[in-house]
C-alpha positions as CSV (number, residue, x, y, z in Angstrom):
1,M,21.2,2.2,6.7
2,C,21.1,4.5,9.7
3,K,24.5,6.0,8.8
4,E,23.3,6.9,5.3
5,L,20.1,8.2,6.7
6,F,21.9,10.5,9.1
7,N,23.9,12.0,6.2
8,Q,20.8,13.0,4.3
9,K,20.4,16.8,3.9
10,C,16.7,16.9,4.8
11,I,17.4,15.1,8.1
12,K,20.1,17.6,8.9
13,D,17.9,20.5,7.8
14,W,15.0,19.4,10.0
15,G,17.3,19.0,13.0
16,L,16.1,15.4,13.5
17,Q,18.1,12.9,15.5
18,L,17.6,9.2,15.1
19,E,18.6,6.5,17.5
20,A,21.0,4.2,15.7
21,D,20.6,1.3,18.1
22,P,17.2,-0.2,18.2
23,Q,15.3,-0.5,21.5
24,T,14.6,-4.0,22.9
25,M,11.4,-4.9,24.7
26,S,9.7,-8.0,25.8
27,T,6.2,-8.7,24.6
28,N,3.5,-11.3,24.9
29,V,0.3,-12.1,23.1
30,L,-2.8,-11.5,25.1
31,C,-5.9,-13.6,25.0
32,A,-8.9,-12.3,22.9
33,P,-10.9,-9.8,25.0
34,K,-14.3,-10.6,26.5
35,I,-17.0,-8.0,26.9
36,F,-19.3,-8.3,29.8
37,K,-22.7,-6.8,29.1
38,S,-26.0,-7.4,30.9
39,N,-25.1,-10.7,32.4
40,Q,-23.7,-11.9,29.0
41,I,-20.2,-12.5,27.9
42,I,-19.4,-11.5,24.3
43,H,-16.2,-13.1,22.9
44,C,-14.3,-10.9,20.5
45,D,-12.4,-13.0,18.0
46,E,-10.4,-11.5,15.1
47,A,-13.4,-11.2,12.8
48,V,-15.3,-9.2,15.4
49,M,-12.4,-7.0,16.1
50,R,-11.9,-6.2,12.4
51,R,-15.4,-4.9,12.2
52,L,-15.0,-2.4,15.1
53,P,-14.2,1.2,14.2
54,I,-10.7,2.7,15.0
55,Q,-11.2,4.7,18.2
56,H,-8.4,7.3,17.7
57,P,-7.2,7.3,14.1
58,V,-4.1,9.3,13.3
59,N,-4.3,11.3,10.0
60,L,-1.1,11.6,8.1
61,K,-1.0,15.1,6.6
62,K,1.2,16.3,3.8
63,D,4.9,16.3,4.7
64,Q,4.1,15.4,8.3
65,W,5.5,11.9,7.8
66,V,8.4,10.3,5.8
67,M,8.8,7.4,3.4
68,I,12.4,6.2,3.4
69,Y,13.6,3.9,0.6
70,A,16.6,2.9,-1.4
71,Q,16.8,4.7,-4.7
72,R,16.7,1.3,-6.5
73,N,13.4,0.5,-4.7
74,E,11.4,3.6,-5.8
75,Q,8.7,1.5,-7.4
76,Q,8.2,-0.7,-4.3
77,A,8.0,2.4,-2.1
78,Q,5.3,3.9,-4.3
79,Q,3.4,0.6,-4.2
80,V,3.6,0.6,-0.3
81,Y,2.3,4.2,-0.3
82,D,-0.6,3.3,-2.7
83,T,-1.5,0.3,-0.6
84,M,-1.5,2.5,2.5
85,K,-3.8,5.0,0.8
86,M,-6.3,2.3,-0.1
87,A,-6.3,0.8,3.4
88,C,-6.6,4.2,5.0
89,R,-9.5,5.2,2.8
90,Q,-11.3,2.0,4.0
91,L,-10.5,2.8,7.6
92,G,-11.6,6.4,7.4
93,I,-8.0,7.7,7.9
94,T,-6.6,10.7,5.9
95,I,-3.3,10.0,4.3
96,E,-1.5,12.6,2.2
97,E,1.8,12.7,0.3
98,P,4.8,11.9,2.6
99,H,8.2,13.6,2.5
100,W,10.1,11.1,0.3
101,I,13.7,10.3,1.4
102,W,15.8,8.0,-0.8
103,L,19.1,6.6,0.2
104,E,21.5,7.3,-2.5
105,N,24.0,4.6,-1.9
106,E,23.1,1.2,-3.4
107,H,24.7,-0.9,-0.6
108,D,22.1,-0.5,2.1
């Protein structure tokens, strides 16, 4: 997929360089946070965390982000974008039309 992506005209026109080899990193899952307030401990489970506002949302403005998909998956790519719009609306994040890039070869 990376090879085909590198050959796309818009990637070359924008002067973008993509790393073909993925980065590896080790991770671990942290325990749920606890908030200490006025001699009281508040446990933050997943339900509590989901109700909190996003502290620093990132708005995706028109043509500032890309949606890359195989040409045969155009409908699925549109569905992903529509789902993102709905979720962003609920989260108070602005999302506008991406720059669409489709991979022309069908063997990705």
